[in-house]
C-alpha positions as CSV (number, residue, x, y, z in Angstrom):
1,M,44.2,-50.4,5.6
2,P,44.9,-53.7,3.8
3,R,45.0,-53.7,0.0
4,R,42.0,-55.3,-1.7
5,N,42.8,-58.4,-3.7
6,R,42.0,-57.8,-7.3
7,S,40.3,-61.1,-7.6
8,E,37.6,-60.2,-5.1
9,V,34.1,-59.9,-6.4
10,P,32.8,-56.3,-6.3
11,M,29.9,-56.1,-3.8
12,R,27.0,-53.7,-3.8
13,R,24.0,-53.2,-1.4
14,C,20.4,-53.6,-2.6
15,I,18.3,-50.5,-1.7
16,G,15.3,-52.8,-1.1
17,C,16.5,-55.6,1.3
18,M,19.8,-53.9,2.2
19,R,21.8,-57.1,1.7
20,S,25.2,-56.9,0.1
21,R,25.5,-59.1,-3.0
22,P,27.9,-59.5,-5.9
23,K,27.4,-56.5,-8.2
24,A,26.6,-58.9,-11.2
25,E,23.5,-60.2,-9.3
26,L,21.9,-56.8,-9.0
27,M,20.3,-54.3,-11.3
28,R,21.8,-50.8,-11.4
29,F,19.6,-47.7,-11.8
30,T,20.7,-44.2,-12.7
31,F,18.8,-40.9,-12.4
32,R,19.7,-38.2,-15.0
33,D,17.7,-35.3,-16.5
34,G,14.6,-36.2,-14.4
35,R,14.5,-39.8,-15.6
36,L,15.1,-42.9,-13.6
37,K,16.3,-45.8,-15.7
38,P,17.7,-49.3,-15.4
39,D,21.4,-49.6,-16.4
40,P,21.8,-53.3,-17.0
41,A,25.3,-52.8,-18.6
42,G,26.4,-50.6,-15.7
43,T,27.9,-48.1,-18.2
44,E,25.7,-45.0,-17.6
45,D,27.4,-41.9,-16.1
46,G,26.6,-40.6,-12.7
47,R,25.4,-42.0,-9.4
48,G,23.8,-45.4,-9.4
49,V,21.8,-47.5,-7.0
50,Y,21.4,-51.3,-7.0
51,L,18.3,-53.5,-6.6
52,C,17.9,-57.2,-6.4
53,P,15.9,-58.4,-9.4
54,N,12.9,-59.8,-7.5
55,D,9.4,-58.5,-6.6
56,E,10.0,-58.4,-2.9
57,C,13.0,-56.0,-3.2
58,R,11.1,-53.9,-5.7
59,R,8.2,-53.6,-3.2
60,L,10.5,-52.8,-0.3
61,A,12.4,-50.1,-2.3
62,V,9.1,-48.4,-3.1
63,K,7.7,-48.7,0.4
64,K,10.9,-47.2,1.9
65,N,11.1,-44.4,-0.7
66,A,14.6,-45.8,-1.4
67,F,15.0,-44.2,-4.8
68,R,14.0,-40.8,-3.6
69,R,16.2,-41.0,-0.6
70,N,19.3,-42.4,-2.4
71,F,19.1,-39.9,-5.2
72,R,18.2,-37.1,-2.8
73,T,15.4,-35.8,-5.0
74,N,11.6,-36.2,-5.4
75,I,11.1,-38.7,-8.1
76,D,7.5,-39.1,-9.3
77,Q,6.0,-42.4,-8.4
78,D,4.9,-43.0,-12.1
79,E,8.6,-42.6,-13.1
80,I,9.6,-45.2,-10.5
81,D,6.9,-47.6,-11.6
82,R,7.9,-47.1,-15.3
83,A,11.6,-47.8,-14.5
84,L,10.8,-50.9,-12.4
85,E,8.6,-52.2,-15.3
86,E,11.5,-51.6,-17.7
87,M,13.8,-53.5,-15.3
88,K,11.6,-56.5,-15.6
89,N,12.1,-56.4,-19.4
90,H,15.9,-56.6,-18.9
91,E,15.8,-59.7,-16.7
């Protein structure tokens, strides 16, 4: 396997549209202690998922149950809605 060039931009996949984009263009979410929250700095511990900061990707992520599937747990829809609203405040 070839070594990755250190100057390459880290890429992540949006859980809404499933497109790979530079990590800096996406919003990271974490799920800890029963709480889903945006992680705009990308410094929270634990597993994270990424989402494009637009309404269409938010809608697709909710429609596909992407948060529940990626975190492998049943997250209350009110918790998802609250976290998505909080994400808008960080844009």
